[in-house]
N, C-alpha and C positions, 0 to 999 in steps of 0.2 A: 530559465531559457538557455539554450545553447548559444555559445558566442562565436561559432564558426561564421566567417563572413558570408558564406553562401546562404545561411539561414535568412539574413536580412533581405536578400534579393528574392528568395522564394516566398517569404511572407508578403512582401510587397506585391508580387505577382498574384498571389492567392487573393489578396484583398481586392484587387481590381477585376480579376477574372472568375474566381470561384467563391465569391463571398457567400452566396446563397447556400452552396453545398456545405461550406464549413460551418455555417450557423446551425446546421443539423448535426454536425459532428464536432462540436465546439472543443472537445477534449482530444481530438485526433490530430496528430502531427505526423506527416508522411515520413517514411524511411527514405533517406537519400543515399543511394549506394555509390560509393566512390571507386571500388575495385572488387575483384572477385578472384577466387582460385578454387579449382575443383568443384566441390559442392557447397562452398561457403561464399557468402556475400559479406563485404565489409563496408560499413557506412562511413560518412564523413567525420564521425566522432570515434572511429576505430573499433566500434562494436561489431562482432561477428554473428552471423545468422546462418543456419542451415537452409539452403535453397530447396526446401521440401517440395515445392511445386515445380521444380526444374524451370523456373522463370516461365510460368504458364505453359508447362508441358513442352517447352522448346529445347531446353539445354540438355540433350540426352547424353552427351559425352563429358559434361562438366565444363566449367569456365577455364579459359586459357589452356586448352588442350594443345600440347606442343605440335602435334601433327597438323591440326587445323590452323593454328597460328602460322605455321611455316607455309602451308599451302596458300593462305590468303596473302602473305607477304610476297610469295613468288608470283602470284597472279598480278599484284599491284605493280610489280616490276615489268610486266608485259603489257597489259591493257586493263583499264578499270571498267569500261563499258563499251558495248558494241551493239548498235541497233540491229534488229532482225528484219528490217525493211530493206530488202535487196542485197543483204550481205549476211554473214554469219560469223561465228567465233568458234575456234577449235575446242575451247573449253566447254561451250554450250553443246556442241555435237557429242563430245565424249560423255558428258553427263546424261544427255538424252539417250545415248546408246546403253549406258549402264542401267538406267531406269527401265528401259524397254527389255533388257536382258533379264532383269530380276522380277519384273511385273508378272502377275499371274496371267496364264493363257496367252492370247495373241495381242495384248495391248502393246502396240509398238509405235504409236504416234504421241509425241509429247508437246504440250503447249505450256510454256512457262509464263508465270505472272508474279506479282509482288507479294501476295499474302494469301492465307487460307480462304478468306471471304471471296477474294477474286477468283481463286481456283474453282469455287462453287459456282460463281457467276459464269465462268467459262463453260462449265458443264451444263448449266441450265440453258445457256444460249445455244450451245452446240446441239443439245437434244431437241430444242425447239427448231433449230435450223434443219436438223436431220429429216424431220417429218415433212419438210417442204422441198427437200432436194433429193430424197431417196428415189429409188426406181418407181415406186408406187406412192406418190405423195399423199399425206394425210394432214392437210392444213388445219383440220379441226382439233388436232391434238395440241392444245395450248396450255393445259393445266398440269400441275405437279401434285404428287402425294408424298407426304412425309409423316413421321411418327409424332404422336402427342409428346409434348415437352422436348421437341427436337431443338437443337441449336446448331446452326450451320454458318454463322458469321453475322456481321453487322452492316455490311453494305446493303443497298436497297433490295437487290434480288435475293441475297442469302438470308436477309432478315425476313423476307416475305415467306420463305419456306420454314421459318422458325416456329416454335410452338411454346415458348416461354414468355407469357405476357409481360412479366416484369422487365424483360430486356427490350421489348420492341413496341409495346402498346402505345407509348407516347407518339410514335412515328407512324401509326397505323394509316393515317390519311395518305402517306406517301407510298405505301406498299401495294404491290399488285394483288388483286383478289382472284388468284387462280390456284388456290391451294386447298387440298383436302387432307385432313389429319386422321391417321389410323390410330386405334388404341395403342397406348404405350405398352410394349411387351415386357412388363415388369412381373416376374414370378411372385412378387410379394402382394400383388393386387389381383390375384386370380378370383373369379367368381366363386361364391360359396359352394362347397362340394366338389370343386375341381382339384384333381391331384397335381402335384408338381411334375409328375411324369408326363402328363398330358398338356403341360403349359404351352409348349410350342404349337401343337395342333390347335389349341383353343384360340390363341392369338392369330394364327394363320387363317383360321376360319373367319375371324372378324375382318381380316385384311381382304380375303377373297370376296366377301360381300361387297366391299367398296370397289374392288377392281371389276367385279361383274357389272356394277351399276354405272361406273364411270370410265371404263377403259377406252372407250371411243374418243374421249376428250383428253386423256392423260398422255403427256409426252414422256414423263419419267417419274420414277420414285427415287427419293433421296433418303439415304440411311447411313448412320454411323454403325459400321459392322460390329457386332458383339456387345459393345458398351456405349451407352449414351452418357457422355462425360459430364457436360454442364447440367444435365437433368438430375444429377446426384449419383453418378457412377452406377447407372442402371445396367445390370448384367442380363442380357437377353438369354432366354432358355436355349439349351443346346438344340440345334436343328432348325432354329427359327430363320437364321440367315439363309441357309440352304433352301428352305421352303419359300422364302421371299423371292429368291432367284428363279425358282421353278414357276412360281405364280406370275412374276413379271414377264417371263418368256411366254407363258401360256396365253396371257392377255395382251401381248404385244406392247408392253410398256418397258422403256429403257430403264436401266438401273444405274444410279449414281452412288458410288461408295465414297463417303466422306471419311477418309482415313487421316485427316489432318492431325487429330489427337491420338488415334489408336494405331496408326501405321508406324513403319520403321522400327519394328521390334517391340512395341509397347505391350502386345499380348503374347509375346513369346516367339511368334513367327514374324517374318519380315513385314507381312501385311496381314491384317486381321482376317481378310477374306480367305486366306489360305487355310485357316483353321477348319473351315467347312468346305473346302474345295470349290469355292465360288469365284467365277470370273465376271466382274461387273462390266457394263458398257463404258463407264467412265470411272477412273480412280483418281481421287483428289488428295494431294499431299501438300504439306506445309510444315510449319513449326520445326519438327526435328529434322527436316530435309537439310537444313544448314546447321543443325545443332544449336540453333538460337543465335548464330553469329550474324546473319544477314537476312533481310526481308526477301524471301523468295518462296514460290510455290509452284506446283506443277499439276496439270490435269492430263 
């Protein structure tokens, strides 16, 4: 056993709070990270590890980046928090302006929240609200469509549009039942006799069948553009995202792009949507938005 004093405290906490989980992983002892630099993590025993997952896809610029560290210190010397109820902050305004400037198309209104799941919640609520307050209200549009094996977060609303039972099945009684799942557009799962060149059109045909049947009740479609990360890094066929945008417009369904994992340069462009010239109705950002330094997201 390690003799670092923190181990005793952690083991005591585990015994009281996570005993059942650890009985299933009796040989597992968690890594306790004490510090980090660049792409390396250092635990309380001085061992180094490559942060190959970028701290769950968050730390896009490395740990202890000097420019980010300096910016946070400078902000702390000015103000640490300012409510958006009846007032604002110049830092918030500057960030919103920069996001609006680089966002695809005419996306120019920014709603900040604390994490990626909340950014999805915001988009779900706004799309729901839109159909009640638009020029020609459609209050019957209360449902959402997402892809099979989708993952969009762990809060109640974001989990409700998820499609990986292992993550959320236990909480199913709490989730809202207004979700339709389209076939996962995985080129490795094409029907027999279907060529890879026709993969996008095949999956889009399946999606259109669902939109034809349900568009009158659908408020929005939620999608991770180009790559479904938690589903196993599923790479969508070229042209699929563009086709999704065309179909959602044709059937009067809003499009929510979940770029929490794939945005901010992950696919080579600033936003994955740009790879196929797509402008969604809502663009959700998190994780890399602060380089993993702070909990913050934007819709």
